[in-house]
N, CA, C and O atoms as a GROMACS GRO file, in nm:
protein
  544
    1MET      N    1   1.510   1.292   0.855
    1MET     CA    2   1.410   1.188   0.838
    1MET      C    3   1.474   1.054   0.873
    1MET      O    4   1.587   1.028   0.834
    2ASN      N    5   1.402   0.969   0.945
    2ASN     CA    6   1.450   0.835   0.975
    2ASN      C    7   1.426   0.745   0.857
    2ASN      O    8   1.314   0.737   0.806
    3ARG      N    9   1.530   0.677   0.812
    3ARG     CA   10   1.516   0.580   0.705
    3ARG      C   11   1.488   0.444   0.766
    3ARG      O   12   1.553   0.405   0.863
    4VAL      N   13   1.395   0.374   0.712
    4VAL     CA   14   1.362   0.241   0.760
    4VAL      C   15   1.454   0.142   0.690
    4VAL      O   16   1.461   0.142   0.567
    5ALA      N   17   1.522   0.060   0.764
    5ALA     CA   18   1.608  -0.042   0.706
    5ALA      C   19   1.527  -0.171   0.693
    5ALA      O   20   1.474  -0.223   0.791
    6PHE      N   21   1.519  -0.219   0.571
    6PHE     CA   22   1.445  -0.342   0.545
    6PHE      C   23   1.541  -0.456   0.515
    6PHE      O   24   1.640  -0.438   0.443
    7LYS      N   25   1.511  -0.572   0.570
    7LYS     CA   26   1.583  -0.691   0.528
    7LYS      C   27   1.527  -0.728   0.391
    7LYS      O   28   1.407  -0.712   0.368
    8PRO      N   29   1.610  -0.777   0.301
    8PRO     CA   30   1.559  -0.819   0.171
    8PRO      C   31   1.454  -0.929   0.188
    8PRO      O   32   1.467  -1.016   0.275
    9LEU      N   33   1.351  -0.925   0.104
    9LEU     CA   34   1.248  -1.029   0.107
    9LEU      C   35   1.301  -1.156   0.042
    9LEU      O   36   1.366  -1.151  -0.063
   10GLN      N   37   1.272  -1.267   0.103
   10GLN     CA   38   1.304  -1.396   0.044
   10GLN      C   39   1.173  -1.451  -0.014
   10GLN      O   40   1.093  -1.512   0.057
   11ASN      N   41   1.152  -1.428  -0.142
   11ASN     CA   42   1.026  -1.465  -0.205
   11ASN      C   43   0.990  -1.611  -0.183
   11ASN      O   44   0.872  -1.644  -0.168
   12THR      N   45   1.088  -1.697  -0.179
   12THR     CA   46   1.059  -1.840  -0.163
   12THR      C   47   1.006  -1.871  -0.024
   12THR      O   48   0.947  -1.977  -0.003
   13ALA      N   49   1.026  -1.782   0.073
   13ALA     CA   50   0.979  -1.805   0.210
   13ALA      C   51   0.838  -1.752   0.231
   13ALA      O   52   0.780  -1.772   0.338
   14LEU      N   53   0.781  -1.686   0.130
   14LEU     CA   54   0.648  -1.626   0.144
   14LEU      C   55   0.542  -1.712   0.076
   14LEU      O   56   0.571  -1.781  -0.022
   15PRO      N   57   0.420  -1.709   0.128
   15PRO     CA   58   0.310  -1.782   0.062
   15PRO      C   59   0.288  -1.730  -0.081
   15PRO      O   60   0.321  -1.615  -0.113
   16HIS      N   61   0.234  -1.814  -0.164
   16HIS     CA   62   0.209  -1.779  -0.305
   16HIS      C   63   0.106  -1.668  -0.321
   16HIS      O   64   0.091  -1.614  -0.430
   17SER      N   65   0.035  -1.634  -0.214
   17SER     CA   66  -0.068  -1.531  -0.224
   17SER      C   67  -0.011  -1.389  -0.223
   17SER      O   68  -0.085  -1.293  -0.244
   18PHE      N   69   0.119  -1.375  -0.199
   18PHE     CA   70   0.178  -1.241  -0.197
   18PHE      C   71   0.183  -1.182  -0.337
   18PHE      O   72   0.217  -1.248  -0.435
   19ARG      N   73   0.148  -1.052  -0.343
   19ARG     CA   74   0.144  -0.980  -0.471
   19ARG      C   75   0.217  -0.848  -0.461
   19ARG      O   76   0.227  -0.788  -0.354
   20HIS      N   77   0.266  -0.804  -0.573
   20HIS     CA   78   0.324  -0.671  -0.593
   20HIS      C   79   0.210  -0.590  -0.654
   20HIS      O   80   0.162  -0.623  -0.763
   21ILE      N   81   0.166  -0.484  -0.586
   21ILE     CA   82   0.049  -0.406  -0.627
   21ILE      C   83   0.092  -0.261  -0.647
   21ILE      O   84   0.152  -0.201  -0.559
   22ARG      N   85   0.060  -0.206  -0.764
   22ARG     CA   86   0.091  -0.064  -0.789
   22ARG      C   87  -0.038   0.015  -0.800
   22ARG      O   88  -0.127  -0.018  -0.879
   23LEU      N   89  -0.046   0.121  -0.718
   23LEU     CA   90  -0.160   0.213  -0.718
   23LEU      C   91  -0.110   0.347  -0.770
   23LEU      O   92  -0.009   0.399  -0.722
   24GLU      N   93  -0.181   0.405  -0.869
   24GLU     CA   94  -0.145   0.536  -0.921
   24GLU      C   95  -0.260   0.632  -0.901
   24GLU      O   96  -0.377   0.593  -0.909
   25ARG      N   97  -0.226   0.760  -0.875
   25ARG     CA   98  -0.329   0.862  -0.852
   25ARG      C   99  -0.426   0.864  -0.970
   25ARG      O  100  -0.385   0.876  -1.086
   26ALA      N  101  -0.551   0.853  -0.940
   26ALA     CA  102  -0.657   0.853  -1.041
   26ALA      C  103  -0.699   0.997  -1.071
   26ALA      O  104  -0.652   1.092  -1.008
   27ARG      N  105  -0.788   1.010  -1.166
   27ARG     CA  106  -0.839   1.142  -1.202
   27ARG      C  107  -0.907   1.208  -1.083
   27ARG      O  108  -0.986   1.145  -1.011
   28GLU      N  109  -0.875   1.335  -1.064
   28GLU     CA  110  -0.942   1.417  -0.965
   28GLU      C  111  -0.920   1.562  -1.006
   28GLU      O  112  -0.852   1.589  -1.105
   29ARG      N  113  -0.976   1.654  -0.930
   29ARG     CA  114  -0.974   1.795  -0.968
   29ARG      C  115  -0.833   1.847  -1.003
   29ARG      O  116  -0.814   1.909  -1.107
   30ASP      N  117  -0.735   1.820  -0.917
   30ASP     CA  118  -0.599   1.868  -0.940
   30ASP      C  119  -0.522   1.787  -1.043
   30ASP      O  120  -0.417   1.831  -1.090
   31HIS      N  121  -0.574   1.671  -1.079
   31HIS     CA  122  -0.508   1.582  -1.175
   31HIS      C  123  -0.615   1.524  -1.268
   31HIS      O  124  -0.653   1.408  -1.254
   32PRO      N  125  -0.665   1.604  -1.364
   32PRO     CA  126  -0.775   1.559  -1.449
   32PRO      C  127  -0.742   1.436  -1.536
   32PRO      O  128  -0.832   1.366  -1.581
   33GLU      N  129  -0.614   1.412  -1.558
   33GLU     CA  130  -0.573   1.293  -1.636
   33GLU      C  131  -0.513   1.186  -1.546
   33GLU      O  132  -0.463   1.084  -1.594
   34GLY      N  133  -0.519   1.208  -1.415
   34GLY     CA  134  -0.451   1.119  -1.322
   34GLY      C  135  -0.304   1.160  -1.314
   34GLY      O  136  -0.263   1.257  -1.378
   35ALA      N  137  -0.226   1.087  -1.236
   35ALA     CA  138  -0.083   1.118  -1.222
   35ALA      C  139  -0.007   0.991  -1.188
   35ALA      O  140  -0.008   0.946  -1.073
   36SER      N  141   0.058   0.933  -1.288
   36SER     CA  142   0.129   0.807  -1.265
   36SER      C  143   0.251   0.822  -1.176
   36SER      O  144   0.298   0.724  -1.119
   37ALA      N  145   0.305   0.944  -1.162
   37ALA     CA  146   0.422   0.967  -1.076
   37ALA      C  147   0.385   0.975  -0.929
   37ALA      O  148   0.473   0.971  -0.843
   38ILE      N  149   0.256   0.986  -0.899
   38ILE     CA  150   0.208   0.984  -0.760
   38ILE      C  151   0.152   0.844  -0.738
   38ILE      O  152   0.044   0.810  -0.787
   39ALA      N  153   0.227   0.763  -0.663
   39ALA     CA  154   0.192   0.622  -0.657
   39ALA      C  155   0.230   0.557  -0.525
   39ALA      O  156   0.308   0.611  -0.446
   40TYR      N  157   0.173   0.440  -0.504
   40TYR     CA  158   0.211   0.351  -0.395
   40TYR      C  159   0.241   0.215  -0.457
   40TYR      O  160   0.172   0.169  -0.547
   41ILE      N  161   0.345   0.154  -0.405
   41ILE     CA  162   0.374   0.015  -0.442
   41ILE      C  163   0.361  -0.066  -0.315
   41ILE      O  164   0.428  -0.037  -0.215
   42MET      N  165   0.276  -0.166  -0.318
   42MET     CA  166   0.252  -0.248  -0.200
   42MET      C  167   0.298  -0.391  -0.226
   42MET      O  168   0.290  -0.441  -0.338
   43VAL      N  169   0.346  -0.456  -0.122
   43VAL     CA  170   0.369  -0.600  -0.121
   43VAL      C  171   0.278  -0.654  -0.013
   43VAL      O  172   0.296  -0.623   0.105
   44ALA      N  173   0.180  -0.735  -0.054
   44ALA     CA  174   0.080  -0.782   0.041
   44ALA      C  175   0.019  -0.913  -0.007
   44ALA      O  176   0.016  -0.941  -0.126
   45PRO      N  177  -0.031  -0.994   0.088
   45PRO     CA  178  -0.101  -1.117   0.050
   45PRO      C  179  -0.246  -1.085   0.015
   45PRO      O  180  -0.313  -1.008   0.084
   46LEU      N  181  -0.294  -1.145  -0.093
   46LEU     CA  182  -0.434  -1.129  -0.131
   46LEU      C  183  -0.504  -1.264  -0.122
   46LEU      O  184  -0.446  -1.368  -0.150
   47ASP      N  185  -0.631  -1.260  -0.082
   47ASP     CA  186  -0.709  -1.383  -0.073
   47ASP      C  187  -0.767  -1.419  -0.210
   47ASP      O  188  -0.731  -1.356  -0.310
   48ARG      N  189  -0.855  -1.518  -0.215
   48ARG     CA  190  -0.911  -1.566  -0.343
   48ARG      C  191  -0.994  -1.462  -0.416
   48ARG      O  192  -1.010  -1.471  -0.538
   49VAL      N  193  -1.046  -1.363  -0.343
   49VAL     CA  194  -1.126  -1.258  -0.409
   49VAL      C  195  -1.050  -1.127  -0.419
   49VAL      O  196  -1.109  -1.021  -0.439
   50SER      N  197  -0.917  -1.134  -0.404
   50SER     CA  198  -0.827  -1.020  -0.423
   50SER      C  199  -0.834  -0.914  -0.314
   50SER      O  200  -0.802  -0.798  -0.338
   51ARG      N  201  -0.877  -0.954  -0.194
   51ARG     CA  202  -0.873  -0.863  -0.079
   51ARG      C  203  -0.746  -0.892   0.001
   51ARG      O  204  -0.692  -1.002  -0.006
   52ILE      N  205  -0.699  -0.793   0.078
   52ILE     CA  206  -0.583  -0.815   0.162
   52ILE      C  207  -0.617  -0.923   0.264
   52ILE      O  208  -0.719  -0.916   0.332
   53ASP      N  209  -0.532  -1.023   0.274
   53ASP     CA  210  -0.556  -1.138   0.361
   53ASP      C  211  -0.496  -1.111   0.500
   53ASP      O  212  -0.375  -1.122   0.519
   54ALA      N  213  -0.581  -1.075   0.594
   54ALA     CA  214  -0.536  -1.038   0.729
   54ALA      C  215  -0.473  -1.155   0.802
   54ALA      O  216  -0.381  -1.135   0.882
   55GLU      N  217  -0.519  -1.277   0.778
   55GLU     CA  218  -0.462  -1.393   0.847
   55GLU      C  219  -0.320  -1.419   0.801
   55GLU      O  220  -0.233  -1.448   0.883
   56VAL      N  221  -0.293  -1.409   0.672
   56VAL     CA  222  -0.157  -1.428   0.622
   56VAL      C  223  -0.070  -1.311   0.667
   56VAL      O  224   0.047  -1.329   0.700
   57TRP      N  225  -0.127  -1.189   0.668
   57TRP     CA  226  -0.053  -1.072   0.715
   57TRP      C  227   0.001  -1.094   0.856
   57TRP      O  228   0.115  -1.058   0.885
   58LYS      N  229  -0.081  -1.156   0.944
   58LYS     CA  230  -0.041  -1.175   1.084
   58LYS      C  231   0.090  -1.253   1.096
   58LYS      O  232   0.171  -1.224   1.184
   59THR      N  233   0.111  -1.349   1.010
   59THR     CA  234   0.231  -1.433   1.020
   59THR      C  235   0.347  -1.383   0.934
   59THR      O  236   0.457  -1.437   0.941
   60HIS      N  237   0.322  -1.281   0.852
   60HIS     CA  238   0.428  -1.229   0.763
   60HIS      C  239   0.427  -1.076   0.762
   60HIS      O  240   0.443  -1.015   0.656
   61ARG      N  241   0.408  -1.015   0.877
   61ARG     CA  242   0.396  -0.868   0.887
   61ARG      C  243   0.514  -0.794   0.826
   61ARG      O  244   0.496  -0.696   0.754
   62ASP      N  245   0.635  -0.840   0.854
   62ASP     CA  246   0.753  -0.768   0.806
   62ASP      C  247   0.761  -0.765   0.654
   62ASP      O  248   0.820  -0.674   0.597
   63ALA      N  249   0.702  -0.863   0.589
   63ALA     CA  250   0.706  -0.869   0.443
   63ALA      C  251   0.600  -0.780   0.378
   63ALA      O  252   0.606  -0.756   0.257
   64CYS      N  253   0.503  -0.732   0.454
   64CYS     CA  254   0.394  -0.649   0.401
   64CYS      C  255   0.441  -0.504   0.400
   64CYS      O  256   0.440  -0.437   0.504
   65ARG      N  257   0.481  -0.458   0.284
   65ARG     CA  258   0.550  -0.330   0.273
   65ARG      C  259   0.480  -0.236   0.177
   65ARG      O  260   0.395  -0.274   0.098
   66VAL      N  261   0.522  -0.111   0.188
   66VAL     CA  262   0.469  -0.008   0.098
   66VAL      C  263   0.582   0.090   0.065
   66VAL      O  264   0.667   0.120   0.148
   67VAL      N  265   0.579   0.138  -0.058
   67VAL     CA  266   0.669   0.245  -0.101
   67VAL      C  267   0.580   0.359  -0.150
   67VAL      O  268   0.494   0.339  -0.236
   68ARG      N  269   0.602   0.477  -0.096
   68ARG     CA  270   0.526   0.596  -0.135
   68ARG      C  271   0.613   0.675  -0.232
   68ARG      O  272   0.723   0.718  -0.197
   69GLN      N  273   0.564   0.694  -0.355
   69GLN     CA  274   0.638   0.765  -0.458
   69GLN      C  275   0.572   0.898  -0.490
   69GLN      O  276   0.451   0.905  -0.514
   70ARG      N  277   0.654   1.004  -0.490
   70ARG     CA  278   0.608   1.138  -0.525
   70ARG      C  279   0.714   1.203  -0.613
   70ARG      O  280   0.833   1.180  -0.593
   71PRO      N  281   0.672   1.285  -0.710
   71PRO     CA  282   0.770   1.353  -0.795
   71PRO      C  283   0.861   1.443  -0.711
   71PRO      O  284   0.815   1.508  -0.616
   72CYS      N  285   0.986   1.446  -0.746
   72CYS     CA  286   1.085   1.534  -0.681
   72CYS      C  287   1.103   1.506  -0.532
   72CYS      O  288   1.152   1.592  -0.458
   73GLN      N  289   1.065   1.387  -0.487
   73GLN     CA  290   1.086   1.349  -0.347
   73GLN      C  291   1.148   1.210  -0.343
   73GLN      O  292   1.129   1.129  -0.434
   74GLU      N  293   1.222   1.186  -0.237
   74GLU     CA  294   1.276   1.053  -0.216
   74GLU      C  295   1.162   0.958  -0.182
   74GLU      O  296   1.069   0.996  -0.110
   75ASP      N  297   1.169   0.835  -0.231
   75ASP     CA  298   1.067   0.736  -0.196
   75ASP      C  299   1.065   0.715  -0.045
   75ASP      O  300   1.170   0.713   0.020
   76GLN      N  301   0.944   0.698   0.010
   76GLN     CA  302   0.930   0.666   0.151
   76GLN      C  303   0.898   0.518   0.163
   76GLN      O  304   0.808   0.467   0.095
   77LEU      N  305   0.972   0.449   0.248
   77LEU     CA  306   0.950   0.307   0.270
   77LEU      C  307   0.874   0.287   0.398
   77LEU      O  308   0.901   0.353   0.499
   78GLY      N  309   0.779   0.196   0.396
   78GLY     CA  310   0.701   0.171   0.515
   78GLY      C  311   0.641   0.031   0.517
   78GLY      O  312   0.673  -0.053   0.433
   79HIS      N  313   0.555   0.010   0.612
   79HIS     CA  314   0.487  -0.119   0.628
   79HIS      C  315   0.337  -0.101   0.616
   79HIS      O  316   0.282   0.004   0.646
   80LEU      N  317   0.272  -0.205   0.571
   80LEU     CA  318   0.126  -0.214   0.571
   80LEU      C  319   0.086  -0.265   0.709
   80LEU      O  320   0.128  -0.374   0.750
   81VAL      N  321   0.007  -0.187   0.781
   81VAL     CA  322  -0.028  -0.218   0.919
   81VAL      C  323  -0.180  -0.235   0.930
   81VAL      O  324  -0.257  -0.156   0.876
   82HIS      N  325  -0.221  -0.340   1.001
   82HIS     CA  326  -0.363  -0.367   1.026
   82HIS      C  327  -0.396  -0.314   1.164
   82HIS      O  328  -0.339  -0.361   1.263
   83ASP      N  329  -0.487  -0.218   1.173
   83ASP     CA  330  -0.516  -0.160   1.305
   83ASP      C  331  -0.627  -0.237   1.375
   83ASP      O  332  -0.700  -0.313   1.311
   84PRO      N  333  -0.642  -0.217   1.506
   84PRO     CA  334  -0.740  -0.292   1.584
   84PRO      C  335  -0.884  -0.277   1.536
   84PRO      O  336  -0.965  -0.367   1.558
   85SER      N  337  -0.917  -0.167   1.470
   85SER     CA  338  -1.054  -0.148   1.422
   85SER      C  339  -1.080  -0.221   1.290
   85SER      O  340  -1.191  -0.217   1.238
   86GLY      N  341  -0.977  -0.288   1.238
   86GLY     CA  342  -0.994  -0.364   1.113
   86GLY      C  343  -0.947  -0.290   0.989
   86GLY      O  344  -0.950  -0.346   0.880
   87GLY      N  345  -0.904  -0.165   1.004
   87GLY     CA  346  -0.857  -0.088   0.889
   87GLY      C  347  -0.711  -0.116   0.857
   87GLY      O  348  -0.642  -0.185   0.932
   88TRP      N  349  -0.666  -0.062   0.746
   88TRP     CA  350  -0.528  -0.078   0.702
   88TRP      C  351  -0.464   0.059   0.690
   88TRP      O  352  -0.527   0.154   0.645
   89ARG      N  353  -0.336   0.069   0.732
   89ARG     CA  354  -0.262   0.195   0.726
   89ARG      C  355  -0.125   0.170   0.665
   89ARG      O  356  -0.075   0.058   0.664
   90PHE      N  357  -0.067   0.278   0.613
   90PHE     CA  358   0.071   0.276   0.568
   90PHE      C  359   0.151   0.346   0.678
   90PHE      O  360   0.127   0.464   0.706
   91HIS      N  361   0.245   0.276   0.738
   91HIS     CA  362   0.325   0.332   0.848
   91HIS      C  363   0.469   0.344   0.802
   91HIS      O  364   0.534   0.245   0.768
   92TYR      N  365   0.520   0.469   0.800
   92TYR     CA  366   0.655   0.497   0.751
   92TYR      C  367   0.754   0.529   0.861
   92TYR      O  368   0.871   0.489   0.852
   93ASP      N  369   0.712   0.598   0.962
   93ASP     CA  370   0.801   0.658   1.060
   93ASP      C  371   0.810   0.572   1.184
   93ASP      O  372   0.716   0.566   1.263
   94VAL      N  373   0.923   0.506   1.202
   94VAL     CA  374   0.937   0.418   1.317
   94VAL      C  375   0.942   0.494   1.450
   94VAL      O  376   0.916   0.435   1.555
   95SER      N  377   0.976   0.624   1.447
   95SER     CA  378   0.980   0.702   1.571
   95SER      C  379   0.841   0.747   1.614
   95SER      O  380   0.823   0.794   1.726
   96GLY      N  381   0.742   0.736   1.525
   96GLY     CA  382   0.606   0.769   1.561
   96GLY      C  383   0.570   0.916   1.546
   96GLY      O  384   0.463   0.956   1.592
   97VAL      N  385   0.656   0.997   1.484
   97VAL     CA  386   0.629   1.139   1.471
   97VAL      C  387   0.536   1.168   1.351
   97VAL      O  388   0.444   1.249   1.363
   98ALA      N  389   0.560   1.104   1.239
   98ALA     CA  390   0.481   1.130   1.119
   98ALA      C  391   0.349   1.054   1.124
   98ALA      O  392   0.342   0.941   1.174
   99ALA      N  393   0.245   1.117   1.073
   99ALA     CA  394   0.113   1.054   1.071
   99ALA      C  395   0.110   0.943   0.966
   99ALA      O  396   0.172   0.954   0.860
  100ASP      N  397   0.038   0.838   0.996
  100ASP     CA  398   0.019   0.730   0.900
  100ASP      C  399  -0.083   0.773   0.796
  100ASP      O  400  -0.164   0.862   0.820
  101GLU      N  401  -0.078   0.708   0.680
  101GLU     CA  402  -0.181   0.725   0.579
  101GLU      C  403  -0.272   0.603   0.588
  101GLU      O  404  -0.225   0.493   0.618
  102ALA      N  405  -0.398   0.622   0.564
  102ALA     CA  406  -0.494   0.513   0.583
  102ALA      C  407  -0.564   0.477   0.454
  102ALA      O  408  -0.607   0.565   0.378
  103GLY      N  409  -0.575   0.348   0.430
  103GLY     CA  410  -0.656   0.301   0.318
  103GLY      C  411  -0.802   0.309   0.357
  103GLY      O  412  -0.839   0.262   0.465
  104TYR      N  413  -0.883   0.367   0.273
  104TYR     CA  414  -1.024   0.382   0.303
  104TYR      C  415  -1.096   0.252   0.267
  104TYR      O  416  -1.108   0.218   0.150
  105HIS      N  417  -1.143   0.181   0.367
  105HIS     CA  418  -1.213   0.053   0.350
  105HIS      C  419  -1.128  -0.049   0.275
  105HIS      O  420  -1.181  -0.130   0.199
  106PHE      N  421  -0.995  -0.047   0.297
  106PHE     CA  422  -0.907  -0.142   0.229
  106PHE      C  423  -0.947  -0.286   0.261
  106PHE      O  424  -0.925  -0.375   0.179
  107GLY      N  425  -1.004  -0.312   0.378
  107GLY     CA  426  -1.046  -0.447   0.412
  107GLY      C  427  -1.154  -0.500   0.321
  107GLY      O  428  -1.167  -0.621   0.305
  108ASP      N  429  -1.232  -0.410   0.260
  108ASP     CA  430  -1.340  -0.450   0.170
  108ASP      C  431  -1.301  -0.437   0.023
  108ASP      O  432  -1.370  -0.490  -0.064
  109GLU      N  433  -1.191  -0.366  -0.004
  109GLU     CA  434  -1.152  -0.340  -0.143
  109GLU      C  435  -1.090  -0.462  -0.209
  109GLU      O  436  -1.022  -0.542  -0.145
  110ARG      N  437  -1.114  -0.474  -0.338
  110ARG     CA  438  -1.052  -0.579  -0.418
  110ARG      C  439  -0.940  -0.517  -0.499
  110ARG      O  440  -0.961  -0.421  -0.573
  111PHE      N  441  -0.822  -0.572  -0.484
  111PHE     CA  442  -0.706  -0.520  -0.554
  111PHE      C  443  -0.689  -0.596  -0.685
  111PHE      O  444  -0.607  -0.687  -0.698
  112ARG      N  445  -0.771  -0.555  -0.781
  112ARG     CA  446  -0.770  -0.612  -0.916
  112ARG      C  447  -0.739  -0.502  -1.015
  112ARG      O  448  -0.771  -0.385  -0.993
  113LEU      N  449  -0.676  -0.539  -1.123
  113LEU     CA  450  -0.640  -0.445  -1.228
  113LEU      C  451  -0.760  -0.360  -1.268
  113LEU      O  452  -0.866  -0.413  -1.301
  114GLY      N  453  -0.744  -0.227  -1.265
  114GLY     CA  454  -0.848  -0.135  -1.306
  114GLY      C  455  -0.941  -0.090  -1.195
  114GLY      O  456  -1.018   0.004  -1.215
  115GLU      N  457  -0.937  -0.153  -1.079
  115GLU     CA  458  -1.022  -0.112  -0.966
  115GLU      C  459  -0.970   0.018  -0.907
  115GLU      O  460  -0.854   0.056  -0.927
  116TYR      N  461  -1.056   0.087  -0.834
  116TYR     CA  462  -1.020   0.212  -0.767
  116TYR      C  463  -1.027   0.194  -0.617
  116TYR      O  464  -1.116   0.126  -0.565
  117VAL      N  465  -0.932   0.256  -0.546
  117VAL     CA  466  -0.928   0.256  -0.401
  117VAL      C  467  -0.900   0.400  -0.357
  117VAL      O  468  -0.858   0.483  -0.437
  118SER      N  469  -0.923   0.428  -0.230
  118SER     CA  470  -0.897   0.562  -0.177
  118SER      C  471  -0.798   0.554  -0.063
  118SER      O  472  -0.798   0.459   0.015
  119VAL      N  473  -0.713   0.658  -0.054
  119VAL     CA  474  -0.615   0.667   0.054
  119VAL      C  475  -0.631   0.803   0.120
  119VAL      O  476  -0.632   0.907   0.054
  120ARG      N  477  -0.643   0.801   0.254
  120ARG     CA  478  -0.650   0.926   0.330
  120ARG      C  479  -0.507   0.969   0.360
  120ARG      O  480  -0.434   0.902   0.433
  121GLU      N  481  -0.469   1.083   0.300
  121GLU     CA  482  -0.335   1.138   0.317
  121GLU      C  483  -0.344   1.264   0.402
  121GLU      O  484  -0.454   1.303   0.442
  122ALA      N  485  -0.233   1.328   0.429
  122ALA     CA  486  -0.230   1.447   0.515
  122ALA      C  487  -0.322   1.557   0.464
  122ALA      O  488  -0.380   1.632   0.544
  123ASP      N  489  -0.337   1.569   0.332
  123ASP     CA  490  -0.419   1.676   0.274
  123ASP      C  491  -0.559   1.629   0.234
  123ASP      O  492  -0.630   1.702   0.164
  124GLY      N  493  -0.599   1.511   0.277
  124GLY     CA  494  -0.735   1.464   0.248
  124GLY      C  495  -0.737   1.330   0.176
  124GLY      O  496  -0.634   1.264   0.161
  125MET      N  497  -0.856   1.291   0.132
  125MET     CA  498  -0.878   1.163   0.066
  125MET      C  499  -0.848   1.177  -0.083
  125MET      O  500  -0.886   1.276  -0.146
  126HIS      N  501  -0.778   1.076  -0.138
  126HIS     CA  502  -0.744   1.079  -0.280
  126HIS      C  503  -0.773   0.943  -0.344
  126HIS      O  504  -0.752   0.839  -0.281
  127PRO      N  505  -0.821   0.943  -0.468
  127PRO     CA  506  -0.847   0.818  -0.538
  127PRO      C  507  -0.721   0.764  -0.607
  127PRO      O  508  -0.639   0.840  -0.658
  128TYR      N  509  -0.708   0.634  -0.606
  128TYR     CA  510  -0.597   0.565  -0.674
  128TYR      C  511  -0.655   0.452  -0.757
  128TYR      O  512  -0.757   0.393  -0.722
  129ARG      N  513  -0.589   0.424  -0.866
  129ARG     CA  514  -0.630   0.316  -0.956
  129ARG      C  515  -0.527   0.203  -0.945
  129ARG      O  516  -0.407   0.229  -0.943
  130VAL      N  517  -0.574   0.080  -0.939
  130VAL     CA  518  -0.485  -0.036  -0.936
  130VAL      C  519  -0.438  -0.057  -1.080
  130VAL      O  520  -0.517  -0.092  -1.167
  131VAL      N  521  -0.308  -0.037  -1.104
  131VAL     CA  522  -0.254  -0.049  -1.240
  131VAL      C  523  -0.170  -0.174  -1.260
  131VAL      O  524  -0.136  -0.208  -1.374
  132ALA      N  525  -0.135  -0.244  -1.152
  132ALA     CA  526  -0.060  -0.368  -1.164
  132ALA      C  527  -0.082  -0.454  -1.041
  132ALA      O  528  -0.083  -0.405  -0.928
  133VAL      N  529  -0.100  -0.584  -1.064
  133VAL     CA  530  -0.107  -0.682  -0.957
  133VAL      C  531  -0.034  -0.804  -1.012
  133VAL      O  532  -0.084  -0.873  -1.101
  134THR      N  533   0.085  -0.831  -0.957
  134THR     CA  534   0.164  -0.941  -1.009
  134THR      C  535   0.218  -1.026  -0.895
  134THR      O  536   0.243  -0.974  -0.786
  135PRO      N  537   0.236  -1.156  -0.919
  135PRO     CA  538   0.297  -1.242  -0.816
  135PRO      C  539   0.440  -1.197  -0.791
  135PRO      O  540   0.505  -1.141  -0.880
  136LEU      N  541   0.490  -1.221  -0.669
  136LEU     CA  542   0.630  -1.190  -0.641
  136LEU      C  543   0.720  -1.289  -0.711
  136LEU      O  544   0.842  -1.280  -0.700
   0.00000   0.00000   0.00000
């Protein structure tokens, strides 16, 4: 597996709109109580209504990151990528072999504590709950 090397973030160089966002697997058939060990941690700019700010993303792409956490697996490091159709994806593999995961309507979603979002993964669509949104 290719490991992505990240330069450390310099929080003072980023706009104040950047947030640390934690998404945890919400209740679904295979996880009736949810699963806090199945999670994503995002670093992304949010606008005044808590949506991902595409304009700020454009000038700070390298700082927009994601960590994919799964039990018994090494964390996967990646970037939050805005695709030409307006959607958002999690891109981990710099060689382009692994498929990206896609946020379902992330452009319209509000990343506020307690809200739910969906992520399309290799095995289908899964619900996640926003459990933390904090300034960097």
